[in-house]
C-alpha positions as CSV (number, residue, x, y, z in Angstrom):
1,M,-101.0,36.6,-7.7
2,R,-101.8,33.2,-7.8
3,A,-99.9,30.7,-5.5
4,L,-100.5,27.3,-3.6
5,V,-101.0,26.9,-0.5
6,I,-100.7,24.5,1.9
7,D,-103.0,25.1,5.1
8,R,-103.2,23.8,8.5
9,T,-104.6,20.8,8.1
10,G,-102.6,19.6,5.5
11,T,-104.9,20.5,2.6
12,L,-103.4,22.1,-0.9
13,A,-105.4,24.7,-2.8
14,L,-104.8,27.3,-5.3
15,C,-105.4,30.7,-3.8
16,D,-105.0,34.6,-4.4
17,R,-101.8,35.6,-2.2
18,K,-100.0,38.7,-2.2
19,K,-97.2,39.7,-4.1
20,P,-93.7,39.7,-2.4
21,D,-93.1,43.2,-1.7
22,G,-90.4,44.6,-4.2
23,T,-89.1,48.0,-2.1
24,G,-87.7,45.9,0.8
25,S,-84.4,44.4,1.2
26,E,-84.9,40.9,-1.4
27,C,-85.1,40.5,-5.1
28,V,-88.7,39.7,-6.5
29,I,-88.3,36.9,-8.9
30,R,-91.0,35.8,-11.4
31,V,-91.3,32.3,-10.9
32,T,-90.9,30.4,-14.7
33,A,-90.7,26.9,-13.6
34,A,-90.9,24.8,-10.4
35,G,-90.2,21.2,-9.7
36,I,-92.3,19.1,-7.3
37,C,-90.0,16.4,-4.9
38,G,-90.0,14.0,-2.5
39,T,-90.3,16.9,0.1
40,D,-93.2,18.4,-1.6
41,L,-95.2,15.6,-1.0
42,E,-94.0,14.9,2.8
43,L,-95.0,18.3,3.5
44,L,-98.4,17.7,2.5
45,R,-98.0,14.3,5.0
46,G,-97.0,16.9,8.0
47,Y,-93.3,16.8,7.3
48,A,-92.2,20.3,9.0
49,G,-95.1,21.1,9.7
50,F,-95.2,23.5,7.3
51,E,-98.3,26.1,6.5
52,G,-98.0,28.5,3.3
53,I,-96.6,28.2,-0.2
54,P,-94.8,25.1,-0.8
55,G,-92.0,24.6,-3.6
56,H,-88.2,25.1,-3.4
57,E,-86.6,23.8,-6.9
58,F,-87.0,26.6,-9.1
59,V,-86.2,29.2,-11.9
60,G,-87.1,32.2,-12.8
61,V,-86.8,35.9,-13.9
62,V,-85.5,38.7,-11.1
63,E,-88.5,41.9,-11.8
64,E,-87.5,43.8,-9.1
65,A,-84.7,44.1,-6.4
66,P,-82.9,47.1,-3.5
67,A,-81.1,49.5,-5.4
68,E,-77.5,47.9,-4.7
69,D,-78.7,44.4,-5.8
70,R,-80.3,46.3,-9.3
71,R,-77.5,44.5,-11.9
72,W,-80.0,41.0,-11.0
73,I,-83.2,43.0,-12.8
74,G,-84.0,41.0,-16.1
75,R,-81.8,37.8,-15.2
76,R,-82.7,34.5,-15.4
77,V,-81.8,33.0,-11.9
78,V,-81.9,29.9,-9.5
79,G,-81.7,30.5,-6.0
80,E,-80.0,28.1,-2.7
81,I,-83.2,27.8,-0.9
82,T,-81.9,28.7,2.7
83,V,-81.2,32.4,3.8
84,G,-79.2,32.9,7.0
85,C,-78.0,35.3,9.9
86,G,-74.6,35.3,8.8
87,R,-74.2,36.2,12.7
88,C,-74.9,33.2,14.7
89,Q,-72.7,30.7,16.0
90,A,-74.3,27.8,13.2
91,C,-73.9,30.3,10.8
92,L,-70.0,31.0,11.5
93,T,-68.9,27.5,11.7
94,A,-71.3,25.2,9.4
95,G,-72.8,27.6,7.1
96,R,-75.9,29.5,6.7
97,G,-77.4,26.2,6.0
98,H,-77.3,25.2,9.7
99,C,-78.0,28.7,11.3
100,E,-79.9,28.8,14.1
101,T,-82.9,30.7,13.1
102,R,-82.8,30.2,9.0
103,S,-85.6,30.2,6.9
104,V,-85.6,27.6,3.9
105,V,-87.7,28.5,0.7
106,G,-91.0,26.5,1.1
107,I,-90.1,24.5,3.8
108,R,-89.9,26.3,6.9
109,S,-90.7,29.8,7.8
110,R,-90.6,31.1,3.7
111,D,-93.0,31.2,1.5
112,G,-91.9,28.8,-1.9
113,S,-91.2,28.7,-5.5
114,F,-95.3,27.1,-6.3
115,A,-96.4,31.0,-6.8
116,E,-96.2,33.4,-9.7
117,F,-93.7,35.3,-8.0
118,L,-91.2,34.5,-4.7
119,S,-88.3,36.9,-3.2
120,L,-84.8,36.1,-1.7
121,P,-81.6,37.9,-1.2
122,A,-79.2,38.2,-3.8
123,T,-76.4,36.5,-2.1
124,N,-78.8,33.6,-2.6
125,L,-79.4,33.9,-6.4
126,H,-77.1,31.9,-9.4
127,L,-76.9,33.4,-12.4
128,V,-78.0,30.5,-15.5
129,P,-76.7,30.2,-18.1
130,A,-78.6,30.7,-21.9
131,S,-77.9,27.7,-23.2
132,L,-79.8,25.6,-20.1
133,P,-83.7,25.6,-20.9
134,D,-86.0,26.5,-17.8
135,T,-87.3,22.4,-17.7
136,T,-83.2,21.7,-17.1
137,A,-82.6,24.8,-15.1
138,V,-85.1,23.7,-12.5
139,F,-82.8,20.7,-11.9
140,V,-80.3,23.2,-10.6
141,E,-81.0,22.8,-6.7
142,P,-81.9,18.8,-6.6
143,T,-78.5,18.2,-8.5
144,A,-76.6,20.8,-6.5
145,A,-78.1,18.5,-3.1
146,A,-76.3,15.2,-5.1
147,C,-73.5,16.9,-5.4
148,R,-73.5,17.6,-1.9
149,V,-72.8,13.6,-1.6
150,V,-69.6,13.7,-3.2
151,E,-68.6,17.1,-1.4
152,Q,-69.0,14.8,2.0
153,V,-67.5,11.3,0.7
154,R,-64.5,10.4,-1.4
155,V,-65.9,8.9,-4.3
156,D,-64.0,7.8,-8.0
157,A,-64.0,5.1,-10.0
158,A,-62.4,2.6,-7.2
159,T,-65.9,3.5,-4.9
160,H,-68.3,0.7,-5.0
161,A,-71.2,2.3,-4.7
162,A,-75.2,2.0,-4.6
163,V,-77.7,4.0,-4.8
164,V,-80.9,3.0,-2.6
165,G,-84.0,4.3,-4.6
166,A,-84.9,5.3,-7.9
167,G,-86.7,8.6,-8.1
168,R,-86.0,11.7,-8.7
169,L,-83.4,12.4,-5.9
170,G,-82.0,8.9,-6.5
171,L,-81.1,8.6,-10.0
172,L,-79.5,12.7,-9.8
173,T,-77.7,11.1,-7.2
174,A,-76.7,8.3,-9.3
175,L,-75.7,10.8,-12.0
176,V,-73.5,12.8,-10.2
177,L,-72.0,9.9,-8.9
178,R,-71.1,8.8,-12.5
179,A,-69.8,12.0,-13.7
180,S,-67.1,11.8,-10.4
181,G,-66.0,8.2,-11.8
182,A,-68.4,5.7,-9.9
183,R,-70.7,2.9,-11.7
184,P,-73.1,3.0,-8.9
185,L,-75.2,0.3,-8.4
186,V,-79.3,1.6,-8.3
187,I,-81.6,-0.4,-6.3
188,A,-85.1,-0.4,-6.8
189,R,-88.3,-2.1,-5.8
190,G,-89.9,-2.2,-8.9
191,E,-89.3,-3.6,-12.4
192,R,-90.7,0.0,-13.6
193,R,-88.1,2.0,-11.4
194,R,-85.1,-0.1,-12.6
195,S,-85.9,-0.1,-16.2
196,V,-85.9,4.1,-16.0
197,A,-82.2,3.5,-14.0
198,A,-81.5,0.9,-17.1
199,S,-82.6,3.3,-19.7
200,L,-79.9,5.9,-18.0
201,G,-77.3,3.5,-18.7
202,F,-76.5,2.1,-14.7
203,E,-76.9,-1.3,-13.4
204,T,-80.1,-2.4,-11.0
205,A,-81.2,-5.0,-8.9
206,S,-83.8,-5.0,-6.1
207,A,-83.9,-4.1,-2.8
208,D,-83.8,-8.1,-1.7
209,A,-81.2,-9.3,-4.1
210,S,-79.2,-11.6,-1.3
211,A,-75.8,-11.4,-2.9
212,L,-75.3,-7.9,-2.6
213,A,-75.2,-7.7,1.7
214,R,-72.2,-6.1,2.9
215,A,-70.7,-5.5,-0.4
216,F,-70.7,-1.3,-0.8
217,D,-68.3,1.2,0.4
218,V,-70.9,3.5,-0.1
219,V,-74.2,3.5,0.1
220,V,-76.5,6.4,-0.4
221,D,-80.4,6.1,1.1
222,A,-82.6,8.3,-1.4
223,T,-85.8,6.7,-0.5
224,G,-88.0,9.0,0.9
225,N,-88.9,6.5,3.7
226,A,-87.8,4.1,6.6
227,D,-87.4,1.3,4.8
228,G,-84.3,2.9,2.7
229,F,-82.2,2.8,5.9
230,T,-82.8,-0.8,6.4
231,A,-81.8,-1.3,2.6
232,A,-78.7,0.7,3.1
233,R,-77.3,-0.9,6.5
234,R,-77.9,-4.6,4.7
235,L,-75.8,-3.2,1.9
236,V,-73.1,-1.3,3.4
237,R,-69.9,-3.3,4.0
238,P,-67.9,-3.0,7.8
239,R,-66.4,0.6,8.0
240,G,-68.4,1.7,4.9
241,T,-70.6,4.9,4.7
242,I,-74.3,5.5,4.5
243,V,-75.3,8.8,3.1
244,V,-78.8,9.7,4.0
245,K,-80.4,12.0,1.7
246,S,-84.2,10.9,2.8
247,T,-86.7,13.3,4.3
248,F,-89.9,12.0,5.2
249,H,-92.5,12.5,8.2
250,G,-92.1,10.0,11.2
251,E,-89.0,8.1,12.6
252,T,-86.6,5.7,11.0
253,P,-86.2,3.0,13.5
254,V,-82.2,2.0,13.8
255,N,-80.2,-1.1,15.6
256,M,-77.4,1.6,17.1
257,S,-75.4,-1.7,18.0
258,S,-75.0,-2.9,14.6
259,L,-73.6,0.2,13.3
260,V,-71.2,0.2,16.3
261,V,-70.1,-3.4,16.0
262,D,-69.2,-2.9,12.0
263,E,-68.0,0.5,12.3
264,I,-70.6,2.3,10.4
265,T,-70.1,5.8,9.2
266,V,-73.7,7.3,8.4
267,V,-73.8,10.8,7.2
268,G,-76.6,13.3,6.5
269,S,-76.7,15.3,3.4
270,R,-78.7,18.0,2.5
271,C,-78.0,21.0,0.1
272,G,-75.1,21.5,-2.1
273,P,-72.8,23.5,-4.2
274,F,-75.2,25.2,-6.9
275,D,-72.0,26.1,-9.6
276,R,-71.3,22.9,-9.6
277,A,-74.3,21.9,-10.2
278,I,-75.3,24.2,-12.9
279,E,-71.6,22.8,-14.8
280,L,-72.5,19.6,-14.7
281,L,-76.2,20.3,-16.4
282,D,-74.5,22.8,-19.0
283,T,-71.6,20.7,-19.9
284,R,-74.2,18.0,-20.1
285,A,-72.4,15.9,-17.8
286,V,-75.8,15.2,-16.2
287,V,-78.8,14.6,-18.6
288,V,-82.0,15.3,-16.6
289,T,-84.5,15.5,-19.9
290,P,-85.5,11.6,-19.5
291,L,-86.4,12.5,-15.8
292,V,-89.1,15.3,-17.2
293,E,-92.6,13.1,-17.2
294,G,-94.9,16.4,-16.9
295,I,-95.6,20.2,-17.1
296,Y,-98.2,21.8,-15.7
297,P,-100.0,24.9,-14.7
298,L,-101.1,25.7,-11.7
299,E,-104.9,25.0,-12.4
300,R,-104.1,21.8,-12.8
301,F,-101.8,20.9,-10.0
302,R,-104.3,18.2,-8.6
303,E,-103.5,16.4,-11.7
304,A,-99.6,17.4,-11.4
305,F,-99.0,16.2,-7.5
306,G,-101.0,13.0,-9.2
307,Q,-98.1,12.4,-11.4
308,A,-95.1,13.1,-8.5
309,E,-96.5,10.6,-7.1
310,R,-96.5,7.9,-9.3
311,G,-93.1,9.2,-11.3
312,L,-90.3,11.0,-11.5
313,K,-89.8,14.8,-12.3
314,T,-93.2,17.1,-12.4
315,I,-92.8,20.9,-13.6
316,L,-95.5,23.2,-12.6
317,V,-95.4,26.6,-14.7
318,P,-96.8,29.1,-12.6
319,A,-96.4,32.3,-14.8
320,D,-99.3,32.9,-17.6
């Protein structure tokens, strides 16, 4: 099969790879669409030391399955990206996302979705409603990640919230916060990103707006860089909460004393509920069409990744 592969030097290339084995314990899925996200871009910079096929936002059709899971064959699905053992202490207490030996699609010890096929256990799969086109269904995984914020932190109409970063995940998080009753302010550096956020109905501001300092109950850092936490720290009120969604190659300098003095809660936030994400997308409580800026075949991956570096959601279509 054709696949995009990151080698040990961090170089991305289109290669021929062996198709996943359909005689094993996992379902083999023909990928019909896969989204490029900020984590994929960070993998090319060395994040997580990943080698293999990247990509974890996908929709596809199950073509092969173990005997006990044959009901999935022919079904259009999305998939939770973490595969855990189900037996270790972390799995039993925190869930498979924190498994001591976990693999993660396209990120850790498991090939991803920038290929014609991938494999996952049936327990990771979710059916996609016929009403959701592939270009919307590919947003289920990142929308679920945005939904994780409102699982971790109470958000309602009274919550004074801000999202730092108006990229792919930042805008999705703002959309989910709004669907939960809040009216988040979107903080972005550039005029173009603020314009996109405004077109989605959000109030916007630049990161250096001094009047906003210490003004927010909840601030979500979705910038994908170290400066995002600094901005979030400046915006959050005493006894407020910073939710960190950013993943990137490198370290974040943090003034721990100021967090203690202001009694700030810092919450790390990762994967989230797929069922809720599918519901929000299917009912159009979260509309993602304006975020799609390009759809490319695998052969045009360099152009696709260049677009992803500059813009919002870029989608790869691996199948012929």
